[in-house]
LUMDOKE-89821 format. One record per residue (C-alpha): residue number from 0; x, y, z; residue in one letter. Coordinates in steps of 0.2 Angstrom, whole numbers, plus 5000, padded with zeros to 4 digits. Example, Ala and Ser with C-alpha at 12.3 -4.5 7.8 and 13.67 -1.06 7.14 Angstrom:
residues 2
- num;u;v;w;residuo
- 0;5062;4978;5039;a
- 1;5068;4995;5036;s
This chain:
residues 152
- num;u;v;w;residuo
- 0;5037;5169;4965;x
- 1;5029;5162;4980;x
- 2;5022;5144;4983;x
- 3;5006;5143;4994;x
- 4;4998;5127;5000;x
- 5;4979;5129;4997;x
- 6;4963;5120;5002;x
- 7;4946;5120;4995;x
- 8;4929;5119;5004;x
- 9;4929;5100;5001;x
- 10;4946;5098;5011;x
- 11;4957;5094;4996;x
- 12;4975;5101;4998;x
- 13;4986;5107;4984;x
- 14;5000;5119;4980;x
- 15;5001;5133;4968;x
- 16;5014;5146;4963;x
- 17;5010;5165;4963;x
- 18;5019;5180;4957;x
- 19;5016;5188;4975;x
- 20;5005;5187;4990;x
- 21;4995;5202;4982;x
- 22;4993;5192;4966;x
- 23;4985;5177;4976;x
- 24;4973;5189;4985;x
- 25;4968;5197;4968;x
- 26;4965;5180;4960;x
- 27;4956;5174;4975;x
- 28;4945;5190;4975;x
- 29;4941;5188;4957;x
- 30;4936;5170;4959;x
- 31;4949;5164;4947;x
- 32;4957;5150;4958;x
- 33;4950;5133;4958;x
- 34;4953;5116;4966;x
- 35;4962;5104;4953;x
- 36;4953;5089;4961;x
- 37;4935;5095;4962;x
- 38;4934;5112;4953;x
- 39;4928;5121;4968;x
- 40;4932;5140;4967;x
- 41;4931;5143;4986;x
- 42;4950;5141;4989;x
- 43;4959;5147;5005;x
- 44;4978;5147;5010;x
- 45;4982;5132;5022;x
- 46;4993;5134;5037;x
- 47;5011;5133;5031;x
- 48;5028;5132;5038;x
- 49;5043;5141;5030;x
- 50;5055;5130;5021;x
- 51;5072;5132;5030;x
- 52;5087;5124;5023;x
- 53;5103;5123;5034;x
- 54;5118;5130;5023;x
- 55;5131;5118;5030;x
- 56;5131;5105;5044;x
- 57;5137;5111;5061;x
- 58;5147;5102;5074;x
- 59;5132;5101;5085;x
- 60;5121;5094;5072;x
- 61;5127;5076;5076;x
- 62;5120;5078;5094;x
- 63;5102;5081;5089;x
- 64;5090;5067;5083;x
- 65;5084;5069;5065;x
- 66;5068;5078;5062;x
- 67;5054;5067;5056;x
- 68;5047;5073;5039;x
- 69;5029;5069;5034;x
- 70;5027;5055;5022;x
- 71;5026;5060;5004;x
- 72;5012;5053;4993;x
- 73;5015;5039;4981;x
- 74;5017;5046;4963;x
- 75;5012;5029;4956;x
- 76;4996;5027;4966;x
- 77;4980;5037;4962;x
- 78;4977;5051;4976;x
- 79;4959;5054;4973;x
- 80;4943;5047;4966;x
- 81;4945;5058;4950;x
- 82;4962;5050;4947;x
- 83;4955;5033;4949;x
- 84;4941;5037;4936;x
- 85;4954;5045;4924;x
- 86;4965;5029;4925;x
- 87;4950;5018;4922;x
- 88;4944;5029;4907;x
- 89;4962;5029;4899;x
- 90;4963;5010;4901;x
- 91;4946;5007;4893;x
- 92;4950;5019;4878;x
- 93;4967;5011;4875;x
- 94;4960;4993;4876;x
- 95;4945;4997;4865;x
- 96;4952;5008;4851;x
- 97;4967;5009;4839;x
- 98;4981;5022;4842;x
- 99;4984;5030;4826;x
- 100;4996;5043;4832;x
- 101;4999;5059;4822;x
- 102;4988;5052;4808;x
- 103;4972;5054;4819;x
- 104;4965;5069;4808;x
- 105;4968;5060;4792;x
- 106;4961;5043;4798;x
- 107;4946;5051;4806;x
- 108;4942;5060;4789;x
- 109;4945;5044;4779;x
- 110;4933;5035;4790;x
- 111;4920;5049;4789;x
- 112;4921;5050;4770;x
- 113;4919;5031;4769;x
- 114;4937;5028;4762;x
- 115;4942;5017;4777;x
- 116;4932;5005;4788;x
- 117;4924;5013;4803;x
- 118;4932;5008;4820;x
- 119;4936;5017;4837;x
- 120;4952;5026;4836;x
- 121;4962;5038;4846;x
- 122;4978;5049;4842;x
- 123;4984;5066;4841;x
- 124;4979;5081;4831;x
- 125;4984;5099;4830;x
- 126;4971;5111;4837;x
- 127;4968;5118;4819;x
- 128;4966;5100;4812;x
- 129;4953;5096;4826;x
- 130;4944;5112;4823;x
- 131;4942;5108;4805;x
- 132;4936;5090;4809;x
- 133;4922;5097;4820;x
- 134;4917;5111;4807;x
- 135;4916;5097;4794;x
- 136;4904;5087;4805;x
- 137;4917;5073;4810;x
- 138;4913;5067;4827;x
- 139;4928;5069;4838;x
- 140;4932;5074;4856;x
- 141;4948;5078;4866;x
- 142;4954;5065;4878;x
- 143;4959;5071;4896;x
- 144;4976;5063;4895;x
- 145;4992;5063;4885;x
- 146;4997;5048;4874;x
- 147;5009;5035;4882;x
- 148;5023;5041;4872;x
- 149;5023;5059;4880;x
- 150;5022;5053;4898;x
- 151;5039;5054;4908;x
């Protein structure tokens, strides 16, 4: 496996793993690579430096000044406009609907059949349950985030 640093035509940078350099080239030629931020399929390799790790400290290592490493992005702060929008969407959904957990399919069906009061809900459903709800005309849509209980 090899990790490449990639960029899209909009200048977004991201990393991805590939089986080999040839696998990257084949996927790129087939147009099967896309930017996770904007979805652009015009993806190129960015300039990369090899990751070199010193096996053990040498006696001379103390004489040299430490090499400055680039700052790492904050994992708690949004890194793009898309992340800001997704956070706002999640907050709005969680504030304006009830979380029904794994009972989502049953509760959505009960509301659709008139056996429970209609209200905004969100929760979890297996793919088969969601497919059956859609086939039966129950208005449902997947959310682009995991419920809070599944987040590390």
